[in-house]
TIRO-2110 file (N, C-alpha, C; in Angstrom, 1 decimal):
// TIRO-2110
75.7, -78.8, -13.9, N, 1, A
76.5, -79.1, -14.9, CA, 1, A
77.5, -79.9, -14.6, C, 1, A
77.8, -81.2, -15.0, N, 2, A
78.8, -82.1, -14.5, CA, 2, A
80.0, -81.7, -15.0, C, 2, A
81.3, -81.3, -14.7, N, 3, A
82.5, -80.9, -15.6, CA, 3, A
83.4, -82.0, -14.5, C, 3, A
84.1, -82.6, -15.6, N, 4, A
84.9, -83.6, -15.5, CA, 4, A
86.3, -83.1, -15.4, C, 4, A
87.2, -83.6, -15.0, N, 5, A
88.6, -83.0, -15.0, CA, 5, A
89.6, -84.5, -14.8, C, 5, A
90.2, -84.3, -16.0, N, 6, A
91.2, -85.7, -16.0, CA, 6, A
92.2, -85.1, -14.9, C, 6, A
92.6, -86.2, -14.3, N, 7, A
94.0, -86.4, -13.3, CA, 7, A
94.6, -87.2, -13.5, C, 7, A
96.2, -87.1, -13.7, N, 8, A
96.8, -88.0, -14.0, CA, 8, A
98.3, -87.7, -13.2, C, 8, A
99.4, -88.8, -13.0, N, 9, A
100.4, -88.7, -12.5, CA, 9, A
101.3, -87.5, -13.4, C, 9, A
101.4, -86.8, -12.8, N, 10, A
102.1, -85.2, -13.5, CA, 10, A
101.3, -84.2, -13.9, C, 10, A
99.9, -84.2, -13.4, N, 11, A
99.2, -83.1, -14.0, CA, 11, A
99.4, -81.6, -13.1, C, 11, A
99.3, -80.4, -14.1, N, 12, A
99.6, -79.3, -13.8, CA, 12, A
98.6, -78.9, -13.1, C, 12, A
98.1, -79.0, -11.8, N, 13, A
97.1, -78.2, -10.9, CA, 13, A
96.2, -77.0, -11.4, C, 13, A
97.5, -76.3, -11.0, N, 14, A
97.3, -74.7, -11.2, CA, 14, A
96.7, -74.2, -12.5, C, 14, A
96.9, -75.0, -13.6, N, 15, A
96.0, -74.9, -14.7, CA, 15, A
94.8, -74.8, -15.0, C, 15, A
94.1, -75.9, -13.7, N, 16, A
92.9, -75.8, -14.0, CA, 16, A
92.4, -75.6, -12.9, C, 16, A
92.6, -75.0, -12.0, N, 17, A
92.2, -74.6, -10.5, CA, 17, A
91.1, -73.7, -10.7, C, 17, A
91.1, -72.3, -11.2, N, 18, A
90.6, -71.5, -11.3, CA, 18, A
89.4, -71.8, -12.1, C, 18, A
89.3, -72.7, -13.6, N, 19, A
88.3, -73.5, -14.0, CA, 19, A
87.4, -74.4, -13.2, C, 19, A
88.0, -74.9, -12.3, N, 20, A
87.3, -75.6, -11.5, CA, 20, A
86.4, -75.3, -10.5, C, 20, A
87.1, -74.0, -10.0, N, 21, A
86.5, -73.0, -8.8, CA, 21, A
85.4, -72.6, -9.7, C, 21, A
85.3, -71.8, -11.0, N, 22, A
84.3, -71.2, -11.8, CA, 22, A
82.9, -72.3, -12.1, C, 22, A
83.2, -73.3, -12.6, N, 23, A
82.6, -74.2, -12.9, CA, 23, A
81.9, -74.9, -11.8, C, 23, A
82.5, -74.7, -10.6, N, 24, A
81.9, -75.3, -9.2, CA, 24, A
80.7, -74.7, -8.7, C, 24, A
80.6, -73.7, -9.2, N, 25, A
79.5, -72.7, -9.1, CA, 25, A
78.0, -73.2, -9.9, C, 25, A
78.3, -73.6, -10.5, N, 26, A
76.9, -74.3, -11.7, CA, 26, A
76.9, -75.7, -11.9, C, 26, A
77.7, -76.3, -10.9, N, 27, A
77.2, -77.8, -10.9, CA, 27, A
78.7, -78.6, -10.2, C, 27, A
78.5, -80.0, -10.4, N, 28, A
79.8, -80.8, -9.8, CA, 28, A
81.0, -80.7, -10.3, C, 28, A
82.0, -80.9, -9.8, N, 29, A
83.2, -81.1, -10.2, CA, 29, A
83.6, -82.7, -10.1, C, 29, A
83.9, -83.4, -11.1, N, 30, A
84.3, -84.8, -11.0, CA, 30, A
85.7, -84.9, -11.6, C, 30, A
86.3, -85.7, -10.6, N, 31, A
87.9, -85.8, -11.0, CA, 31, A
87.8, -87.3, -11.7, C, 31, A
88.6, -87.6, -13.2, N, 32, A
88.5, -88.7, -13.8, CA, 32, A
89.8, -89.1, -13.8, C, 32, A
90.2, -90.5, -13.2, N, 33, A
91.3, -91.1, -13.3, CA, 33, A
91.4, -92.4, -14.3, C, 33, A
92.3, -92.6, -14.8, N, 34, A
92.8, -93.6, -16.0, CA, 34, A
92.3, -94.9, -14.9, C, 34, A
92.8, -94.9, -13.7, N, 35, A
92.2, -96.0, -12.8, CA, 35, A
91.9, -95.2, -11.7, C, 35, A
91.3, -96.1, -10.7, N, 36, A
90.9, -95.5, -9.4, CA, 36, A
92.0, -95.3, -8.4, C, 36, A
93.4, -95.5, -9.1, N, 37, A
94.4, -95.1, -7.8, CA, 37, A
94.7, -93.4, -8.3, C, 37, A
95.2, -92.9, -6.6, N, 38, A
95.7, -91.7, -6.4, CA, 38, A
96.4, -91.6, -7.6, C, 38, A
96.7, -90.1, -7.8, N, 39, A
97.5, -89.6, -8.4, CA, 39, A
98.2, -88.4, -8.1, C, 39, A
99.6, -88.2, -8.5, N, 40, A
100.4, -86.9, -7.6, CA, 40, A
100.7, -86.0, -8.6, C, 40, A
99.9, -84.8, -8.5, N, 41, A
100.1, -83.6, -9.9, CA, 41, A
101.6, -83.3, -9.5, C, 41, A
102.0, -82.5, -10.5, N, 42, A
103.2, -81.7, -10.5, CA, 42, A
103.9, -81.2, -9.5, C, 42, A
102.5, -80.2, -9.0, N, 43, A
103.0, -79.9, -7.5, CA, 43, A
102.9, -80.7, -6.4, C, 43, A
102.9, -81.7, -6.5, N, 44, A
102.8, -82.7, -5.3, CA, 44, A
101.4, -83.1, -4.7, C, 44, A
100.4, -82.7, -4.9, N, 45, A
99.1, -82.9, -4.6, CA, 45, A
99.1, -84.3, -4.6, C, 45, A
98.3, -84.8, -3.8, N, 46, A
97.9, -86.6, -3.9, CA, 46, A
96.7, -86.6, -4.2, C, 46, A
96.0, -87.2, -4.9, N, 47, A
94.6, -86.8, -5.5, CA, 47, A
94.0, -88.2, -5.8, C, 47, A
92.9, -88.5, -5.0, N, 48, A
92.1, -89.7, -5.5, CA, 48, A
90.7, -89.4, -6.5, C, 48, A
91.0, -89.9, -7.8, N, 49, A
90.0, -89.6, -8.6, CA, 49, A
88.4, -90.1, -8.4, C, 49, A
87.3, -89.2, -8.4, N, 50, A
86.3, -89.7, -7.9, CA, 50, A
85.9, -90.9, -9.0, C, 50, A
86.1, -91.1, -10.0, N, 51, A
86.0, -92.0, -10.6, CA, 51, A
87.2, -92.4, -11.7, C, 51, A
86.7, -93.8, -12.0, N, 52, A
88.0, -94.1, -13.3, CA, 52, A
87.7, -94.3, -14.6, C, 52, A
88.2, -94.0, -15.6, N, 53, A
87.8, -94.4, -17.0, CA, 53, A
86.5, -95.6, -17.1, C, 53, A
86.4, -96.5, -16.6, N, 54, A
86.1, -97.5, -16.7, CA, 54, A
84.6, -97.5, -16.0, C, 54, A
84.8, -96.6, -14.7, N, 55, A
83.4, -96.2, -14.6, CA, 55, A
82.4, -95.2, -15.1, C, 55, A
83.1, -94.4, -16.1, N, 56, A
82.2, -93.5, -16.7, CA, 56, A
80.9, -93.9, -17.8, C, 56, A
79.9, -92.7, -17.9, N, 57, A
79.1, -92.9, -19.0, CA, 57, A
79.3, -91.3, -19.6, C, 57, A
80.1, -91.4, -21.1, N, 58, A
80.1, -90.4, -21.4, CA, 58, A
78.8, -89.2, -21.7, C, 58, A
78.1, -89.8, -21.9, N, 59, A
76.7, -89.2, -21.5, CA, 59, A
76.3, -88.3, -20.5, C, 59, A
77.4, -88.8, -19.4, N, 60, A
77.2, -88.0, -18.1, CA, 60, A
78.1, -86.5, -18.1, C, 60, A
79.0, -86.7, -18.8, N, 61, A
79.8, -85.6, -19.2, CA, 61, A
79.0, -84.4, -19.6, C, 61, A
79.2, -83.0, -19.3, N, 62, A
79.0, -82.2, -20.0, CA, 62, A
79.9, -81.3, -20.3, C, 62, A
81.1, -81.4, -19.2, N, 63, A
82.2, -80.6, -19.8, CA, 63, A
83.4, -81.2, -19.2, C, 63, A
84.5, -81.0, -20.1, N, 64, A
85.8, -82.0, -20.0, CA, 64, A
86.8, -81.1, -20.0, C, 64, A
87.5, -81.1, -18.8, N, 65, A
88.8, -80.2, -18.5, CA, 65, A
90.3, -81.0, -18.7, C, 65, A
91.0, -81.0, -19.6, N, 66, A
92.3, -81.8, -19.5, CA, 66, A
93.4, -80.7, -19.1, C, 66, A
94.2, -80.8, -17.7, N, 67, A
95.1, -80.0, -17.8, CA, 67, A
96.5, -80.4, -18.5, C, 67, A
97.3, -79.6, -18.6, N, 68, A
98.8, -80.2, -19.0, CA, 68, A
99.6, -80.7, -18.0, C, 68, A
100.8, -81.3, -18.2, N, 69, A
101.5, -81.7, -17.1, CA, 69, A
102.1, -82.9, -18.5, C, 69, A
102.8, -83.9, -17.9, N, 70, A
103.1, -85.0, -18.8, CA, 70, A
102.1, -86.0, -19.2, C, 70, A
101.7, -85.7, -20.3, N, 71, A
100.6, -86.4, -21.2, CA, 71, A
101.1, -88.1, -21.5, C, 71, A
102.4, -88.2, -21.3, N, 72, A
102.8, -89.6, -22.1, CA, 72, A
102.1, -90.8, -21.9, C, 72, A
101.7, -91.1, -20.5, N, 73, A
100.8, -92.2, -20.0, CA, 73, A
99.2, -91.8, -21.0, C, 73, A
98.7, -90.9, -21.1, N, 74, A
97.4, -90.7, -21.8, CA, 74, A
97.5, -90.9, -23.3, C, 74, A
98.4, -90.6, -23.9, N, 75, A
98.5, -90.3, -25.5, CA, 75, A
98.2, -91.6, -26.0, C, 75, A
98.7, -92.6, -25.7, N, 76, A
98.2, -94.0, -26.1, CA, 76, A
97.0, -94.6, -25.5, C, 76, A
96.2, -93.5, -24.5, N, 77, A
95.2, -94.6, -23.8, CA, 77, A
93.6, -94.4, -24.9, C, 77, A
93.5, -95.8, -25.5, N, 78, A
92.5, -95.7, -26.4, CA, 78, A
91.3, -95.5, -25.8, C, 78, A
91.0, -95.7, -24.5, N, 79, A
89.9, -95.5, -23.8, CA, 79, A
89.2, -94.0, -23.5, C, 79, A
90.6, -93.1, -23.2, N, 80, A
90.3, -92.0, -23.2, CA, 80, A
90.4, -91.2, -24.7, C, 80, A
91.0, -91.6, -25.7, N, 81, A
91.4, -91.0, -27.1, CA, 81, A
89.2, -91.3, -27.5, C, 81, A
89.2, -92.7, -27.4, N, 82, A
87.7, -93.0, -27.5, CA, 82, A
86.6, -91.7, -27.2, C, 82, A
86.9, -92.0, -25.7, N, 83, A
86.0, -90.9, -25.2, CA, 83, A
85.8, -89.4, -25.4, C, 83, A
87.1, -88.9, -26.0, N, 84, A
87.2, -87.4, -26.2, CA, 84, A
86.6, -87.3, -27.8, C, 84, A
86.7, -88.3, -28.2, N, 85, A
86.1, -88.4, -29.6, CA, 85, A
84.7, -88.8, -29.6, C, 85, A
84.0, -89.4, -28.7, N, 86, A
82.5, -89.2, -28.2, CA, 86, A
82.0, -87.9, -27.9, C, 86, A
82.7, -87.2, -27.1, N, 87, A
82.4, -86.0, -26.8, CA, 87, A
82.4, -85.0, -27.7, C, 87, A
83.2, -85.2, -28.6, N, 88, A
83.2, -84.0, -29.6, CA, 88, A
82.1, -84.1, -30.8, C, 88, A
81.8, -86.0, -31.0, N, 89, A
80.5, -86.0, -31.6, CA, 89, A
79.3, -85.7, -31.3, C, 89, A
79.3, -85.7, -29.9, N, 90, A
78.3, -85.3, -29.2, CA, 90, A
77.8, -83.8, -28.8, C, 90, A
78.9, -82.9, -29.0, N, 91, A
79.3, -81.8, -28.9, CA, 91, A
79.2, -80.9, -27.6, C, 91, A
79.9, -81.8, -27.0, N, 92, A
80.4, -81.3, -25.5, CA, 92, A
81.0, -80.4, -25.3, C, 92, A
81.1, -79.9, -24.1, N, 93, A
82.1, -78.8, -24.0, CA, 93, A
83.3, -79.5, -23.9, C, 93, A
84.8, -79.2, -24.2, N, 94, A
86.0, -79.7, -24.2, CA, 94, A
87.2, -78.5, -23.8, C, 94, A
87.7, -78.2, -22.7, N, 95, A
88.7, -77.9, -22.7, CA, 95, A
90.0, -78.2, -22.3, C, 95, A
90.9, -77.7, -22.8, N, 96, A
92.2, -78.3, -22.8, CA, 96, A
93.4, -77.2, -22.5, C, 96, A
94.4, -77.3, -21.6, N, 97, A
95.5, -76.4, -21.5, CA, 97, A
96.8, -76.7, -21.7, C, 97, A
97.8, -76.0, -21.8, N, 98, A
98.8, -76.8, -22.1, CA, 98, A
99.2, -77.7, -22.7, C, 98, A
99.8, -78.7, -22.4, N, 99, A
100.2, -80.2, -23.2, CA, 99, A
99.1, -80.8, -23.4, C, 99, A
97.7, -80.7, -22.4, N, 100, A
96.6, -81.3, -22.7, CA, 100, A
96.0, -80.6, -24.0, C, 100, A
96.3, -80.0, -24.7, N, 101, A
96.0, -79.6, -26.2, CA, 101, A
96.2, -80.7, -27.0, C, 101, A
97.7, -81.4, -26.8, N, 102, A
98.1, -82.3, -27.3, CA, 102, A
97.7, -83.5, -27.6, C, 102, A
96.9, -83.8, -26.4, N, 103, A
95.6, -85.0, -26.1, CA, 103, A
94.7, -84.8, -27.4, C, 103, A
94.0, -83.7, -27.5, N, 104, A
92.9, -83.5, -28.4, CA, 104, A
93.5, -83.5, -29.7, C, 104, A
94.9, -82.8, -30.1, N, 105, A
95.2, -83.1, -31.7, CA, 105, A
95.2, -84.6, -31.7, C, 105, A
95.8, -85.5, -30.7, N, 106, A
96.3, -86.8, -30.8, CA, 106, A
94.5, -87.7, -31.1, C, 106, A
93.7, -87.0, -30.4, N, 107, A
92.3, -87.6, -31.0, CA, 107, A
91.8, -87.3, -32.2, C, 107, A
92.4, -86.3, -32.8, N, 108, A
91.8, -85.8, -34.1, CA, 108, A
91.1, -84.9, -33.8, C, 108, A
90.5, -84.3, -33.1, N, 109, A
89.4, -83.3, -32.7, CA, 109, A
89.7, -82.1, -33.3, C, 109, A
91.2, -81.8, -33.4, N, 110, A
91.3, -80.5, -33.7, CA, 110, A
91.5, -79.9, -35.1, C, 110, A
91.1, -81.2, -36.0, N, 111, A
91.5, -80.9, -37.7, CA, 111, A
90.3, -79.9, -38.2, C, 111, A
90.6, -78.9, -38.6, N, 112, A
89.6, -77.9, -39.1, CA, 112, A
89.3, -77.1, -38.3, C, 112, A
89.8, -76.9, -36.9, N, 113, A
89.3, -76.1, -35.6, CA, 113, A
90.5, -75.0, -35.8, C, 113, A
90.1, -74.0, -35.3, N, 114, A
91.0, -73.0, -34.5, CA, 114, A
91.1, -73.2, -33.5, C, 114, A
92.9, -73.5, -32.9, N, 115, A
93.1, -73.6, -31.7, CA, 115, A
94.5, -73.0, -31.3, C, 115, A
94.7, -72.9, -30.0, N, 116, A
96.3, -72.8, -29.8, CA, 116, A
96.8, -73.7, -29.0, C, 116, A
98.1, -73.7, -29.0, N, 117, A
98.8, -74.5, -28.2, CA, 117, A
100.2, -74.0, -27.7, C, 117, A
101.2, -74.8, -26.9, N, 118, A
102.4, -74.5, -26.8, CA, 118, A
103.4, -74.0, -27.9, C, 118, A
102.8, -74.7, -29.2, N, 119, A
104.1, -74.4, -30.4, CA, 119, A
104.0, -72.7, -30.3, C, 119, A
104.9, -72.7, -30.8, N, 120, A
105.7, -71.0, -30.9, CA, 120, A
105.1, -70.3, -32.2, C, 120, A
104.7, -71.4, -32.8, N, 121, A
103.9, -70.4, -34.0, CA, 121, A
102.4, -70.0, -34.1, C, 121, A
102.0, -70.7, -32.5, N, 122, A
100.5, -70.0, -32.3, CA, 122, A
100.7, -69.1, -31.4, C, 122, A
99.8, -67.9, -31.3, N, 123, A
100.2, -66.7, -30.5, CA, 123, A
99.3, -66.6, -29.6, C, 123, A
97.9, -66.9, -30.0, N, 124, A
97.1, -66.6, -28.8, CA, 124, A
97.1, -67.3, -27.6, C, 124, A
96.7, -66.6, -26.6, N, 125, A
96.9, -67.1, -25.2, CA, 125, A
95.7, -68.0, -25.1, C, 125, A
94.5, -68.0, -25.6, N, 126, A
93.4, -69.0, -25.9, CA, 126, A
92.7, -68.9, -26.9, C, 126, A
92.3, -69.7, -26.9, N, 127, A
91.1, -69.8, -28.5, CA, 127, A
90.1, -70.6, -28.4, C, 127, A
88.7, -69.9, -28.8, N, 128, A
87.5, -71.0, -28.5, CA, 128, A
87.1, -71.2, -29.9, C, 128, A
86.6, -72.7, -30.4, N, 129, A
86.1, -72.8, -31.6, CA, 129, A
84.8, -73.7, -31.1, C, 129, A
84.0, -73.2, -31.5, N, 130, A
82.6, -73.8, -31.4, CA, 130, A
82.8, -74.6, -29.8, C, 130, A
82.6, -75.9, -29.7, N, 131, A
82.4, -76.3, -28.1, CA, 131, A
83.9, -76.8, -27.8, C, 131, A
84.9, -76.0, -28.4, N, 132, A
86.3, -76.5, -27.7, CA, 132, A
87.0, -75.0, -27.7, C, 132, A
87.9, -75.4, -26.3, N, 133, A
88.5, -74.0, -25.7, CA, 133, A
89.9, -74.8, -25.6, C, 133, A
91.1, -73.7, -26.0, N, 134, A
92.2, -74.8, -26.0, CA, 134, A
93.2, -72.9, -25.2, C, 134, A
94.1, -73.5, -24.6, N, 135, A
95.1, -72.5, -23.9, CA, 135, A
96.3, -72.8, -23.8, C, 135, A
97.1, -71.8, -23.7, N, 136, A
98.6, -71.9, -23.3, CA, 136, A
98.9, -72.1, -21.8, C, 136, A
99.7, -72.6, -21.1, N, 137, A
99.7, -72.7, -19.9, CA, 137, A
99.7, -71.2, -19.0, C, 137, A
99.9, -70.1, -19.4, N, 138, A
99.9, -68.8, -19.0, CA, 138, A
98.9, -68.3, -19.2, C, 138, A
97.9, -68.8, -19.9, N, 139, A
96.4, -68.6, -20.1, CA, 139, A
95.2, -69.4, -19.5, C, 139, A
95.7, -69.3, -18.1, N, 140, A
94.8, -70.3, -17.6, CA, 140, A
93.6, -69.0, -16.7, C, 140, A
93.8, -68.0, -16.2, N, 141, A
92.9, -67.1, -15.8, CA, 141, A
91.9, -67.1, -17.2, C, 141, A
92.4, -66.6, -18.2, N, 142, A
91.4, -66.4, -19.5, CA, 142, A
90.7, -67.4, -20.2, C, 142, A
91.5, -68.9, -19.8, N, 143, A
90.9, -69.9, -20.0, CA, 143, A
89.5, -70.3, -19.2, C, 143, A
89.6, -70.3, -18.1, N, 144, A
88.5, -70.2, -16.8, CA, 144, A
87.7, -69.5, -17.4, C, 144, A
88.0, -68.1, -17.4, N, 145, A
86.6, -67.3, -17.8, CA, 145, A
86.0, -67.5, -18.5, C, 145, A
86.8, -67.9, -19.6, N, 146, A
86.0, -67.9, -21.6, CA, 146, A
85.2, -69.2, -21.1, C, 146, A
85.6, -70.5, -20.6, N, 147, A
85.3, -71.8, -20.5, CA, 147, A
83.7, -71.4, -19.4, C, 147, A
83.8, -70.5, -18.5, N, 148, A
82.7, -70.4, -18.1, CA, 148, A
81.6, -69.6, -18.9, C, 148, A
82.3, -68.6, -19.3, N, 149, A
81.2, -67.7, -20.7, CA, 149, A
80.6, -69.1, -21.9, C, 149, A
81.5, -70.0, -22.2, N, 150, A
81.1, -70.7, -22.9, CA, 150, A
79.7, -71.6, -22.4, C, 150, A
79.7, -72.1, -21.5, N, 151, A
79.0, -72.7, -20.5, CA, 151, A
77.8, -72.0, -20.3, C, 151, A
77.7, -70.6, -20.0, N, 152, A
76.6, -70.0, -19.6, CA, 152, A
76.9, -69.9, -17.6, C, 152, A
77.5, -69.8, -17.6, N, 153, A
77.5, -70.0, -15.8, CA, 153, A
77.1, -68.7, -15.3, C, 153, A
77.5, -67.4, -16.5, N, 154, A
77.4, -66.1, -15.3, CA, 154, A
75.8, -65.8, -15.5, C, 154, A
75.5, -65.1, -14.6, N, 155, A
74.3, -64.9, -14.5, CA, 155, A
73.6, -63.5, -15.4, C, 155, A
74.9, -62.6, -15.6, N, 156, A
74.6, -61.5, -16.9, CA, 156, A
76.0, -61.2, -17.0, C, 156, A
75.4, -59.9, -17.6, N, 157, A
76.8, -59.0, -17.9, CA, 157, A
77.8, -58.8, -16.9, C, 157, A
76.9, -58.2, -15.9, N, 158, A
77.6, -57.6, -14.9, CA, 158, A
78.4, -58.9, -13.9, C, 158, A
78.1, -60.1, -14.2, N, 159, A
78.3, -60.9, -13.2, CA, 159, A
79.9, -61.4, -14.3, C, 159, A
79.7, -61.2, -15.5, N, 160, A
80.6, -62.2, -16.2, CA, 160, A
82.1, -60.8, -16.1, C, 160, A
81.5, -59.9, -15.8, N, 161, A
82.7, -58.1, -15.8, CA, 161, A
83.2, -58.5, -14.4, C, 161, A
82.3, -58.7, -13.6, N, 162, A
82.9, -58.6, -11.7, CA, 162, A
83.8, -59.6, -12.0, C, 162, A
83.5, -61.1, -12.7, N, 163, A
84.5, -62.0, -12.7, CA, 163, A
85.9, -61.6, -13.5, C, 163, A
85.8, -61.2, -14.4, N, 164, A
86.9, -60.8, -15.1, CA, 164, A
87.5, -59.8, -14.1, C, 164, A
87.0, -58.5, -13.7, N, 165, A
87.9, -57.6, -12.8, CA, 165, A
88.3, -58.1, -12.0, C, 165, A
87.9, -59.1, -11.0, N, 166, A
88.5, -59.5, -9.9, CA, 166, A
89.4, -60.9, -9.8, C, 166, A
89.6, -61.6, -11.3, N, 167, A
90.2, -62.8, -11.1, CA, 167, A
91.7, -62.5, -12.3, C, 167, A
91.1, -61.6, -13.5, N, 168, A
91.9, -60.9, -14.4, CA, 168, A
92.8, -60.1, -13.7, C, 168, A
92.4, -58.9, -13.3, N, 169, A
92.9, -57.6, -13.3, CA, 169, A
93.1, -57.3, -11.6, C, 169, A
92.5, -58.2, -10.6, N, 170, A
92.8, -58.4, -9.4, CA, 170, A
92.2, -57.0, -8.7, C, 170, A
91.1, -56.5, -9.4, N, 171, A
90.2, -55.6, -8.6, CA, 171, A
89.1, -56.0, -7.6, C, 171, A
89.0, -55.4, -6.2, N, 172, A
88.1, -55.6, -5.8, CA, 172, A
86.8, -55.9, -6.0, C, 172, A
85.7, -56.9, -5.9, N, 173, A
84.9, -56.7, -6.4, CA, 173, A
83.7, -55.4, -5.7, C, 173, A
END
């Protein structure tokens, strides 16, 4: 399963690190930059994207993850907005956390859907609606586990429960 993760200057890596770890169990993680230039995360990690937005074919994407951070450079990126709209039209899995949710809103794909965001009027930590999952920044564990459940990465109910116990409740496996 090809999971693409949007990276950009100022993206918050901790919000998607667990989701990437879990999704890696069933496929490849491909970082997607707006260019091929290295970016610096909020935490100071320097990361060179595997691919730039100019190099991808939306049909290769099975899952797209959008971390939060300073999305100001992304909000008006027509290539990215169009890509998100194509993924929604193809019913691909799309996950957004923190300000990444604002990008889905900008693309118009949250209309008529249940979602959560950093808006104080939205109380849920995370929300799943069909092929879309959204989360507040502090919902990163639930976001990762639910994304895995949506995409069918768990072998069975016991595998899912073990993942929840270990990553959410810090119990030994």
